[in-house]
Backbone bond lengths (Angstrom), bond angles and torsions (degrees), N, CA, C in turn:
res aa  C-N    CA-C-N  psi(-1)  N-CA   C-N-CA  omega(-1)  CA-C   N-CA-C  phi
1 M - - - 1.355 - - 1.614 108.37 -
2 G 1.242 118.76 122.75 1.518 119.55 -179.60 1.529 112.88 -86.31
3 T 1.236 114.54 174.92 1.428 119.59 -178.81 1.540 111.06 -74.67
4 Y 1.241 120.40 139.47 1.416 125.27 -179.58 1.504 114.02 -87.13
5 K 1.294 119.16 115.99 1.511 119.89 178.53 1.523 109.75 -94.91
6 R 1.320 119.14 115.02 1.426 124.67 -179.85 1.461 110.97 -73.05
7 K 1.358 117.63 125.31 1.450 120.44 174.71 1.455 115.07 -81.35
8 L 1.319 123.95 149.36 1.399 122.78 -174.26 1.526 112.95 -60.26
9 K 1.301 118.95 -32.63 1.481 123.51 177.55 1.481 109.07 -67.91
10 N 1.371 121.00 -25.43 1.488 123.52 177.57 1.530 109.91 -96.97
11 Y 1.224 121.49 8.33 1.507 120.50 -167.48 1.541 106.97 -72.58
12 L 1.280 123.01 -33.16 1.451 123.12 176.66 1.490 110.26 -85.34
13 I 1.299 116.20 125.04 1.491 117.87 178.37 1.418 113.38 -79.90
14 E 1.326 120.79 -44.51 1.509 129.96 172.78 1.504 109.43 -118.92
15 P 1.254 121.63 79.54 1.526 120.42 -166.94 1.432 114.98 -57.13
16 E 1.367 119.92 -40.87 1.415 122.12 -178.68 1.505 111.56 -61.70
17 F 1.349 116.70 -45.60 1.419 123.84 179.14 1.535 113.51 -64.96
18 Q 1.331 113.87 -51.81 1.413 121.93 -179.35 1.565 113.22 -61.95
19 L 1.302 114.65 -44.49 1.526 112.24 179.72 1.573 113.75 -72.97
20 K 1.340 117.80 -24.87 1.431 121.69 173.71 1.619 107.42 -66.62
21 L 1.312 114.55 -49.55 1.457 118.76 178.58 1.523 114.38 -57.92
22 I 1.279 115.56 -41.47 1.456 122.64 -179.35 1.547 109.10 -70.06
23 S 1.321 115.65 -35.51 1.450 119.11 179.74 1.566 111.99 -67.51
24 Y 1.441 114.66 -36.06 1.393 116.80 173.89 1.553 113.43 -61.94
25 F 1.312 114.78 -42.75 1.452 121.28 175.14 1.519 109.70 -59.05
26 A 1.307 117.88 -49.04 1.490 119.99 176.36 1.570 115.55 -61.09
27 G 1.317 114.16 -32.76 1.406 118.01 175.55 1.588 113.87 -65.79
28 L 1.382 111.49 -43.63 1.474 116.92 174.62 1.462 109.82 -62.50
29 F 1.278 119.00 -42.39 1.466 123.92 175.04 1.493 114.37 -52.68
30 A 1.376 115.80 -45.48 1.403 122.89 -176.37 1.532 107.65 -67.38
31 F 1.350 114.69 -48.51 1.502 119.47 -178.30 1.597 109.56 -59.46
32 T 1.241 113.99 -48.42 1.575 114.84 -173.76 1.524 106.22 -68.51
33 T 1.375 119.42 -41.59 1.445 118.75 179.91 1.432 115.16 -61.74
34 I 1.374 118.29 -41.93 1.425 120.85 -179.61 1.548 111.65 -68.14
35 S 1.397 114.98 -39.20 1.429 117.89 -177.25 1.644 109.64 -72.70
36 L 1.221 117.13 -32.13 1.515 120.66 174.35 1.481 108.55 -66.55
37 Y 1.373 119.12 -50.85 1.373 119.16 -174.68 1.479 112.90 -68.98
38 S 1.333 119.74 -24.98 1.461 123.22 177.84 1.559 107.61 -66.68
39 T 1.294 120.24 -33.39 1.500 122.37 173.02 1.499 111.97 -62.29
40 V 1.325 118.96 -44.00 1.507 124.34 179.04 1.579 104.60 -62.84
41 F 1.302 117.89 -48.59 1.500 119.52 -173.86 1.518 107.57 -63.88
42 I 1.321 121.79 -41.85 1.458 126.89 -175.36 1.521 106.49 -70.04
43 F 1.321 117.12 -37.56 1.547 117.97 179.16 1.575 111.53 -64.17
44 F 1.222 116.42 -42.72 1.469 120.26 -179.07 1.490 110.77 -72.27
45 W 1.384 119.07 -37.17 1.420 124.35 175.61 1.516 110.28 -61.29
46 R 1.290 114.34 -50.93 1.547 117.78 178.22 1.499 116.06 -63.53
47 L 1.407 113.62 -35.46 1.560 115.84 175.98 1.570 111.17 -67.38
48 R 1.335 115.92 -29.62 1.491 118.54 179.14 1.513 106.10 -74.83
49 Q 1.325 121.39 -43.87 1.474 123.38 -176.31 1.571 107.03 -65.48
50 K 1.378 118.52 -37.82 1.471 117.29 -179.08 1.470 110.25 -68.95
51 A 1.345 118.96 -35.25 1.444 123.56 178.04 1.581 112.85 -62.84
52 L 1.368 111.78 -38.53 1.446 115.93 178.94 1.532 111.25 -74.10
53 N 1.391 118.12 -33.67 1.419 121.37 -179.22 1.546 110.01 -71.06
54 V 1.314 119.18 -28.37 1.480 119.23 175.05 1.541 116.51 -82.19
55 G 1.298 114.82 -5.77 1.390 121.09 170.89 1.555 117.42 106.53
56 I 1.316 113.17 10.03 1.542 118.29 178.69 1.547 103.30 -72.82
57 P 1.358 115.24 127.52 1.412 117.32 -178.39 1.537 116.13 -76.15
58 E 1.365 119.17 150.78 1.373 126.83 -167.42 1.599 111.94 -49.79
59 G 1.311 118.57 -43.02 1.362 121.15 -175.12 1.553 116.60 -84.85
60 H 1.355 116.98 3.40 1.426 121.25 -176.32 1.542 113.47 -60.56
61 I 1.244 115.84 152.78 1.475 122.63 -177.62 1.521 110.42 -62.47
62 F 1.393 120.53 -24.80 1.394 119.62 177.94 1.491 112.07 -59.54
63 F 1.369 117.03 -38.68 1.481 119.10 -179.83 1.509 111.36 -69.14
64 Q 1.267 119.96 -28.59 1.429 122.28 176.09 1.537 108.75 -71.44
65 F 1.340 116.39 -39.59 1.429 122.24 176.40 1.542 112.42 -63.30
66 I 1.317 118.57 -46.91 1.456 116.45 -178.61 1.624 108.61 -72.81
67 G 1.292 117.28 -30.10 1.448 120.63 172.16 1.470 111.92 -56.82
68 N 1.371 113.85 -47.85 1.537 116.36 -175.21 1.580 106.25 -70.21
69 E 1.316 120.23 -37.00 1.436 120.75 -178.70 1.536 110.23 -67.68
70 K 1.292 118.89 -33.83 1.446 123.94 177.31 1.456 110.33 -68.52
71 R 1.331 120.16 -41.82 1.477 124.52 179.34 1.570 108.47 -65.71
72 D 1.298 116.66 -43.90 1.533 119.22 176.39 1.414 112.03 -56.44
73 L 1.496 113.81 -49.82 1.500 117.68 179.09 1.418 112.78 -61.11
74 D 1.345 116.56 -37.03 1.537 121.13 -177.62 1.535 107.20 -63.94
75 L 1.286 116.10 -45.94 1.557 120.27 177.23 1.545 111.71 -58.09
76 T 1.263 114.90 -47.88 1.525 119.49 -178.23 1.559 106.73 -65.20
77 F 1.363 117.95 -45.56 1.400 120.19 179.84 1.570 112.49 -58.08
78 A 1.294 115.72 -43.26 1.487 122.21 178.38 1.503 112.19 -61.42
79 L 1.307 115.64 -43.84 1.533 119.71 -176.18 1.556 105.63 -70.42
80 L 1.290 118.18 -43.77 1.522 118.15 178.65 1.499 110.29 -66.68
81 A 1.312 122.28 -31.53 1.380 124.63 177.34 1.522 110.69 -64.03
82 L 1.319 115.47 -43.17 1.467 123.01 -178.92 1.527 105.87 -62.17
83 V 1.328 117.23 -49.84 1.422 120.78 -175.85 1.559 108.57 -62.54
84 N 1.301 116.77 -40.67 1.485 121.13 178.99 1.551 108.14 -63.44
85 L 1.346 119.17 -40.89 1.406 119.52 176.95 1.380 115.42 -60.30
86 I 1.326 116.27 -45.17 1.550 121.59 178.29 1.528 110.56 -61.46
87 V 1.304 114.15 -46.20 1.532 116.38 174.94 1.478 112.69 -56.52
88 L 1.338 113.15 -51.09 1.478 115.61 -174.74 1.469 114.49 -63.56
89 V 1.366 121.04 -37.34 1.436 126.52 176.30 1.515 109.30 -64.98
90 G 1.380 114.36 -41.44 1.468 117.99 -179.97 1.567 113.06 -65.61
91 V 1.252 113.45 -40.45 1.438 119.57 176.26 1.535 110.19 -68.61
92 G 1.324 117.70 -37.81 1.426 120.28 179.24 1.594 110.56 -65.85
93 V 1.350 113.45 -36.44 1.465 110.92 177.06 1.576 114.55 -69.59
94 V 1.369 112.76 -36.58 1.392 116.12 179.54 1.559 112.51 -66.38
95 V 1.380 114.95 -43.62 1.469 118.54 179.04 1.547 107.59 -65.47
96 S 1.335 118.95 -43.43 1.438 116.84 -177.41 1.496 112.13 -65.80
97 H 1.370 121.35 -29.52 1.435 124.35 175.78 1.527 107.41 -67.26
98 R 1.270 118.83 -43.60 1.446 122.92 -175.44 1.617 109.14 -68.38
99 I 1.248 120.17 -21.61 1.469 123.85 171.46 1.466 110.02 -88.27
100 A 1.292 117.21 -49.26 1.503 123.29 -172.06 1.520 113.98 -69.40
101 G 1.290 114.20 -36.76 1.473 119.82 -179.45 1.552 111.31 -62.11
102 P 1.304 119.61 -54.48 1.489 116.41 179.25 1.485 111.56 -65.71
103 L 1.312 120.47 -35.07 1.443 120.70 179.02 1.555 112.76 -67.55
104 H 1.328 112.64 -35.84 1.489 116.33 175.22 1.535 109.51 -60.90
105 K 1.312 117.23 -46.82 1.447 122.55 176.57 1.491 111.24 -58.96
106 L 1.256 117.68 -37.93 1.513 123.33 -174.60 1.497 105.63 -72.34
107 K 1.311 118.95 -38.20 1.440 120.45 175.72 1.526 112.20 -59.74
108 G 1.308 115.44 -44.32 1.489 117.60 -179.98 1.533 112.15 -67.94
109 Y 1.329 115.27 -38.72 1.458 119.22 -179.55 1.507 109.17 -66.23
110 L 1.346 118.37 -47.08 1.484 120.36 -176.85 1.514 110.39 -64.98
111 A 1.307 120.15 -28.33 1.461 126.39 173.03 1.534 110.06 -58.12
112 R 1.280 123.17 -29.73 1.483 130.93 -171.42 1.458 113.75 -106.64
113 V 1.348 120.08 -26.14 1.406 122.67 -168.96 1.606 113.61 -86.11
114 I 1.255 116.10 154.76 1.522 120.83 177.18 1.540 104.73 -96.71
115 A 1.298 117.08 126.22 1.504 121.56 -175.74 1.614 105.60 -111.58
116 P 1.353 113.96 148.88 1.472 118.04 175.96 1.516 109.90 -76.33
117 E 1.295 112.67 175.56 1.477 120.41 177.44 1.571 110.03 -58.11
118 G 1.193 111.91 151.74 1.552 118.07 177.55 1.504 111.27 172.03
119 P 1.301 115.80 -178.89 1.451 119.69 -176.71 1.592 106.36 -78.00
120 D 1.289 115.72 164.26 1.485 123.82 -177.39 1.645 101.71 -67.25
121 F 1.290 108.32 151.47 1.483 117.83 -179.26 1.526 104.33 -86.84
122 K 1.254 115.28 121.65 1.585 123.24 -173.12 1.510 108.64 -135.36
123 L 1.257 116.66 131.03 1.484 125.78 176.87 1.557 106.26 -106.59
124 R 1.383 114.70 159.49 1.409 117.69 175.75 1.534 109.92 -76.98
125 K 1.280 120.42 163.14 1.416 126.16 -168.07 1.569 108.95 -62.79
126 N 1.390 117.42 -32.55 1.541 117.79 -174.54 1.565 108.28 -103.32
127 D 1.293 118.43 9.43 1.448 117.81 178.59 1.545 113.25 -67.60
128 F 1.308 112.42 149.65 1.532 114.31 171.32 1.495 110.11 -72.94
129 L 1.264 115.55 165.10 1.449 126.59 173.72 1.509 110.13 51.78
130 R 1.329 117.57 52.29 1.540 117.24 176.33 1.450 110.82 -69.10
131 D 1.327 120.19 -15.36 1.435 120.99 177.59 1.482 114.97 -66.54
132 L 1.335 118.80 -7.87 1.477 122.23 169.61 1.520 115.08 -67.40
133 E 1.382 113.42 -26.60 1.498 118.69 -176.12 1.568 109.59 -62.57
134 P 1.215 121.61 -54.91 1.530 118.96 -175.40 1.536 111.29 -64.34
135 V 1.365 119.29 -32.78 1.484 123.33 -179.53 1.567 107.79 -64.42
136 V 1.304 116.47 -50.65 1.499 120.62 -176.57 1.535 108.71 -66.52
137 N 1.330 115.41 -41.57 1.418 120.09 -173.67 1.564 108.74 -70.45
138 E 1.266 114.68 -39.75 1.478 120.18 176.53 1.549 110.12 -61.73
139 L 1.292 119.47 -44.59 1.382 124.90 177.22 1.533 108.55 -57.12
140 K 1.244 119.43 -44.64 1.457 128.51 -179.15 1.548 110.83 -59.89
141 T 1.385 114.66 -42.25 1.445 119.63 -177.95 1.508 108.15 -72.96
142 R 1.228 116.27 -41.66 1.586 118.34 177.31 1.496 114.12 -62.40
143 I 1.297 115.34 -32.09 1.491 117.92 -176.90 1.560 106.32 -77.35
144 K 1.305 119.08 -34.01 1.458 119.01 -179.80 1.514 112.87 -70.26
145 E 1.313 118.64 -25.07 1.486 125.09 -174.85 1.530 110.94 -64.33
């Protein structure tokens, strides 16, 4: 048996679930990045206002200095945000695989196994992998026949 090379189109085991989970991670990333950058923006804006209030004229070298510092910090922030996004998506893929893989195997197993009597398999409205419901319930129906 040779080594299996996963093709990119087959990389996602349960695409709907995995993309939804990764999108939650990306949404949290966007929220935290925007909120953190907002503090940087407000800091420099307030520093500028304070300098104007104490009488430093608009064209003073101090404003060039803080402008340069803000630009440098913006560049650093953008690069770190990109690194964080890459790490977060990578972790999201790994975590989603660790959940989707076993569930994928469970779906296949439940499609073949004989189950005892019991209540219908029901998931909550917002649960992931709601497509397990019909598989398990169909198995139950077939067994009762």
